[in-house]
C-alpha positions in Angstrom: 11.0 47.3 -63.2 14.5 46.3 -64.1 13.3 43.9 -66.8 11.3 46.4 -68.9 10.8 46.8 -71.7 9.7 43.2 -72.1 6.2 43.5 -73.4 6.9 41.4 -76.5 8.5 38.0 -77.0 11.2 39.6 -79.1 12.0 41.8 -76.0 12.2 38.8 -73.6 14.8 39.3 -70.9 17.2 36.5 -70.1 16.9 35.2 -66.5 18.9 32.6 -64.5 17.6 29.2 -63.7 17.0 28.2 -60.1 16.5 31.8 -59.1 13.8 34.1 -58.0 13.3 37.6 -59.5 10.9 40.5 -58.9 8.5 41.7 -61.6 5.7 44.2 -61.9 2.4 44.2 -63.7 2.4 47.9 -64.5 0.6 49.6 -66.1 -2.7 47.8 -66.7 -2.4 45.4 -69.6 1.4 44.9 -69.1 3.0 41.8 -70.5 6.3 40.5 -69.0 8.3 38.1 -71.2 11.4 36.3 -70.0 13.9 34.0 -71.7 15.6 30.9 -70.2 18.0 28.3 -71.5 17.7 24.7 -70.4 21.1 22.8 -70.4 19.5 19.4 -70.9 16.3 17.4 -70.5 14.7 17.6 -67.1 11.9 18.9 -65.0 11.3 22.6 -65.2 9.0 24.3 -62.7 8.0 28.0 -62.9 6.1 29.6 -60.1 4.4 32.9 -59.6 4.7 33.8 -55.9 3.7 36.7 -53.6 1.1 37.8 -56.2 -0.4 41.2 -55.3 -4.0 41.1 -54.3 -5.1 43.0 -57.4 -3.4 40.7 -59.8 -4.8 37.5 -61.2 -1.6 36.0 -62.4 -1.2 33.8 -65.4 1.8 31.9 -66.6 2.5 31.0 -70.3 5.4 29.0 -71.6 6.6 29.0 -75.2 9.3 27.0 -77.0 12.1 28.3 -79.1 9.8 28.7 -82.1 7.6 30.9 -80.0 4.8 28.4 -80.0 2.8 28.1 -76.7 3.3 24.8 -75.0 1.7 25.3 -71.6 -0.1 27.8 -69.4 -1.4 27.9 -65.8 -4.3 30.0 -64.4 -5.9 27.8 -61.7 -6.4 30.4 -59.0 -7.8 33.9 -58.5 -6.3 37.3 -57.6 -3.5 37.4 -55.2 -3.0 33.6 -55.5 0.3 31.8 -56.4 0.5 29.8 -59.6 2.7 26.8 -60.3 3.5 25.1 -63.6 5.7 22.0 -63.9 6.9 20.6 -67.2 9.3 18.0 -68.6 11.3 19.8 -71.3 14.2 19.0 -73.6 17.3 21.2 -73.7 16.9 24.5 -75.4 15.5 28.0 -75.3 12.1 28.8 -73.8 10.0 31.9 -73.0 7.9 32.7 -70.1 5.0 35.2 -70.2 3.5 36.7 -67.0 0.3 38.8 -67.2 -2.9 39.7 -65.4 -5.8 37.4 -66.5 -8.1 40.3 -67.2 -5.5 42.7 -68.5 -7.3 45.4 -66.4 -5.3 45.5 -63.2 -1.9 46.6 -62.1 0.2 46.9 -59.0 3.2 48.8 -57.7 3.9 45.8 -55.5 6.2 43.2 -57.2 5.4 39.6 -57.8 8.1 36.9 -57.5 9.0 34.7 -60.5 10.8 31.6 -59.5 12.3 28.9 -61.8 13.6 25.5 -60.7 15.3 23.1 -63.1 16.3 19.5 -62.1 18.2 17.5 -64.7 16.7 14.2 -65.8 19.8 12.4 -64.6 19.4 13.8 -61.1 15.8 12.8 -60.9 16.3 9.3 -62.3 19.7 7.9 -63.3 17.8 5.3 -65.5 16.2 7.8 -67.8 15.7 8.0 -70.7 14.0 4.7 -70.7 10.5 5.6 -72.0 10.4 2.8 -74.6 11.7 -0.6 -75.4 14.7 0.6 -77.4 15.8 2.7 -74.4 15.3 -0.1 -71.8 17.8 -0.2 -69.0 19.3 -3.5 -67.9 17.7 -5.1 -64.8 20.1 -7.9 -63.7 18.6 -11.0 -62.2 18.5 -10.8 -58.4 20.0 -7.3 -58.4 17.4 -4.7 -57.3 17.1 -1.2 -58.7 16.1 1.1 -55.8 16.5 4.6 -57.2 14.2 4.9 -60.2 11.1 7.0 -60.4 8.0 7.9 -62.4 8.9 11.5 -62.1 6.4 13.2 -64.4 2.9 12.7 -65.5 2.8 10.0 -68.2 6.3 8.8 -67.4 7.0 5.2 -68.5 10.0 3.1 -67.4 11.3 0.1 -69.5 13.8 -2.4 -68.2 15.5 -5.2 -70.0 16.0 -8.7 -68.4 18.4 -11.2 -69.9 16.9 -14.7 -69.5 19.3 -17.6 -70.0 16.8 -20.4 -70.4 13.1 -21.2 -70.9 11.1 -21.3 -67.7 9.6 -19.0 -65.1 10.3 -15.3 -64.8 9.2 -12.9 -62.0 9.3 -9.1 -61.6 8.4 -7.3 -58.5 7.9 -3.6 -57.8 7.9 -2.4 -54.1 8.2 0.7 -51.9 5.6 2.3 -54.2 4.6 5.9 -53.4 1.1 6.2 -51.8 -0.4 8.1 -54.7 0.8 5.7 -57.4 -1.1 2.7 -58.8 1.5 0.8 -60.8 1.0 -1.6 -63.7 3.5 -4.1 -65.1 3.6 -5.4 -68.6 6.1 -8.0 -70.0 7.2 -8.0 -73.7 9.4 -10.3 -75.7 12.1 -9.1 -78.1 9.6 -8.6 -80.9 7.5 -6.3 -78.7 4.7 -8.9 -78.2 2.8 -8.6 -74.9 3.4 -11.7 -72.8 1.9 -10.9 -69.4 0.2 -8.1 -67.4 -0.1 -7.4 -63.7 -2.3 -4.8 -62.0 -4.0 -6.5 -59.1 -3.3 -4.2 -56.2 -4.2 -0.6 -55.1 -2.4 2.7 -54.9 0.8 2.5 -52.8 1.0 -1.3 -53.0 3.6 -3.4 -54.8 3.0 -5.7 -57.8 4.5 -9.0 -58.7 4.3 -10.3 -62.3 5.0 -14.0 -63.0 5.2 -15.7 -66.4 6.8 -18.6 -68.2 8.9 -17.8 -71.2 9.4 -20.3 -74.0 13.0 -19.5 -74.8 16.1 -17.7 -73.6 16.6 -14.1 -74.7 15.9 -10.5 -73.8 12.6 -9.6 -72.2 11.2 -6.2 -71.4 9.1 -5.0 -68.4 7.1 -1.8 -68.7 6.3 0.1 -65.5 3.7 2.9 -65.4 1.0 4.5 -63.3 -2.5 3.7 -64.6 -3.6 7.3 -63.9 -0.5 9.0 -65.3 0.4 10.2 -61.8 4.0 10.9 -60.8 6.0 10.9 -57.6 9.5 12.0 -56.5 9.6 8.9 -54.2 11.7 6.1 -55.8 10.3 2.7 -56.2 12.2 -0.6 -56.1 12.1 -3.1 -59.0 13.7 -6.6 -58.9 13.7 -9.7 -61.0 14.5 -12.4 -58.4 16.2 -15.6 -59.4 13.4 -18.1 -59.9 15.2 -20.4 -62.4 15.8 -23.9 -61.0 19.4 -25.0 -60.9 20.6 -27.6 -63.4 21.4 -31.0 -62.0 22.1 -34.4 -63.5 23.0 -37.9 -62.2 25.4 -40.1 -64.1 24.6 -43.8 -64.9 24.6 -46.0 -61.8 25.7 -49.6 -61.6 22.6 -51.7 -61.4 21.7 -54.4 -60.6 24.5 -55.0 -58.1 25.2 -57.4 -55.3 27.3 -54.8 -53.4 25.3 -52.8 -50.8 27.2 -49.5 -51.3 28.0 -47.4 -54.3 29.4 -44.0 -55.1 27.2 -42.0 -57.4 28.0 -38.7 -59.1 26.7 -36.1 -61.5 26.8 -32.4 -62.4 25.2 -29.3 -60.9 25.0 -25.6 -61.4 27.9 -23.8 -59.8 27.1 -22.5 -56.3 24.3 -25.0 -55.7 24.2 -27.6 -53.0 23.2 -31.2 -53.5 21.4 -33.6 -51.1 20.7 -37.3 -51.7 17.6 -39.2 -50.5 16.5 -42.7 -51.1 13.1 -44.4 -50.7 14.5 -47.2 -48.6 16.6 -47.6 -45.5 19.8 -46.8 -47.5 21.7 -43.7 -46.5 20.6 -40.1 -47.2 22.9 -37.1 -46.9 24.7 -34.1 -48.5 26.8 -34.7 -51.5 30.4 -33.4 -51.9 30.3 -30.6 -54.5 33.4 -29.5 -56.3 32.7 -26.7 -58.8 30.0 -28.2 -61.1 30.4 -31.9 -60.1 29.0 -33.8 -57.1 29.5 -37.2 -55.6 28.0 -39.3 -52.8 28.5 -42.8 -51.4 25.2 -44.5 -50.7 25.5 -47.2 -48.0 23.0 -49.7 -46.7 21.3 -50.5 -50.0 18.5 -53.0 -49.4 17.5 -55.9 -51.4 15.5 -54.9 -54.5 15.1 -51.4 -56.1 16.4 -48.4 -54.2 15.0 -45.2 -55.6 17.4 -42.3 -55.5 16.5 -38.5 -55.6 19.2 -35.9 -56.1 18.0 -32.4 -55.0 20.0 -29.3 -56.0 19.3 -26.0 -54.2 20.8 -22.7 -55.5 21.6 -19.6 -53.5 18.1 -18.2 -54.2 16.4 -21.3 -52.7 15.3 -22.7 -56.1 15.4 -26.4 -56.3 15.6 -29.1 -59.0 15.8 -32.9 -58.9 17.2 -35.8 -60.8 16.3 -39.4 -60.1 17.7 -42.9 -60.6 17.5 -46.4 -59.0 19.9 -49.1 -57.9 18.7 -52.6 -57.5 20.5 -54.7 -55.0 20.4 -58.5 -55.8 22.2 -60.8 -53.4 20.0 -63.9 -53.8 21.4 -66.6 -56.2 19.2 -67.2 -59.2 17.3 -70.4 -59.6 18.7 -72.8 -62.2 18.0 -76.4 -63.2 19.3 -79.0 -65.8 17.1 -81.4 -67.4 17.9 -85.1 -67.6 20.8 -85.9 -69.9 21.3 -89.0 -72.0 23.9 -91.1 -70.3 25.7 -93.3 -71.0 26.0 -92.5 -74.8 28.2 -93.4 -77.6 27.8 -90.0 -79.2 30.5 -87.4 -78.4 28.1 -84.4 -78.5 24.8 -83.7 -76.8 22.4 -80.7 -76.4 21.5 -80.2 -72.8 18.7 -77.9 -71.5 17.2 -76.6 -68.4 15.4 -73.7 -66.7 16.6 -70.5 -65.0 15.4 -67.3 -63.4 14.3 -64.7 -66.0 17.1 -62.3 -66.8 19.9 -64.6 -65.7 22.7 -65.9 -67.9 24.0 -69.5 -68.1 27.6 -70.7 -68.6 28.5 -74.4 -69.1 31.8 -75.9 -67.9 33.0 -79.5 -67.9 35.8 -81.1 -65.9 37.2 -82.7 -69.1 38.4 -81.5 -72.4 34.7 -81.3 -73.6 33.6 -77.8 -74.7 32.7 -75.0 -72.3 30.7 -71.9 -73.2 27.6 -69.7 -72.8 24.2 -71.3 -73.2 21.5 -69.9 -75.3 18.8 -68.4 -73.1 15.2 -67.8 -74.1 13.0 -66.4 -71.4 13.4 -68.9 -68.5 14.9 -71.8 -70.5 18.4 -72.4 -71.7 20.2 -74.9 -74.0 23.8 -75.7 -74.9 25.4 -78.3 -77.2 28.5 -80.0 -75.6 
């Protein structure tokens, strides 16, 4: 045995990572200690292979302080043993022995170590808590993240620009995983939870947030199971686009009018009316839009402005234009004539909402009448 003496932890022999070496349990009661150095955090697997029939192999792992952190003895004599751990960078020790300390063999076992750096397994680690959350941009999916060890938790941060709906979806879930989603605000308060489906199925969490800011989604398996298969997570754009309509000219006696307003950049705008007046797409330039409505009909013409963004979200703004082409009713009461007084108050009736203006064909006074409801008066 090239690695003897290594019966004590102080005699542990250094071995290379990602390699397979031979070792012997000889004589009976033999202990074999090995030393490894991990260059960073990652998944470390140690396997005992080609175990001789007389040996019931056991694997122990110790940290740099020589405290036991794990062991594996699941199977009987002549059976392989495998132990997988998530470890930080540093020195570790491996102990291989026979479970009963009463057997030996002149046939070697094979000790294999495999180390995969955390960054290789999942480029978004470490993200096990809210302070380590990785940015999940709106409408930009992350497709190469994993729950790569038992108990792994993934946190992602979403920057929300306004109050309203928020949605997070996980998909392409490994068949053995049953994922749960939790949404938290900046203060760490739980807002919403989603765990409605079964293993291997996606989940979609929907909530309404009361204000803009950072929100955090927690992804984990409810049974602490892991998988090397990546899952996809996306926060689709579910925020309606902003849209406004400027003040219209109403009432009017002209049966066409150009209306305008503002809209979120990149959105389209479509105009509809609730009468026979024209409908159609508005002209959009940057964040402004305009449209000329033709064929306005007598009376109110309701207008709906619908904005649609690239994600298909819609928002509306409304207004109304009243077309009035019918002359108002107006009358004048009997005046006193002839008269020897050079002033007189005249009165009459008119359509509600109309104004009255008095003119004469002499040098007598002209001017607006006083209107009260459907009556008017003026002193000439």
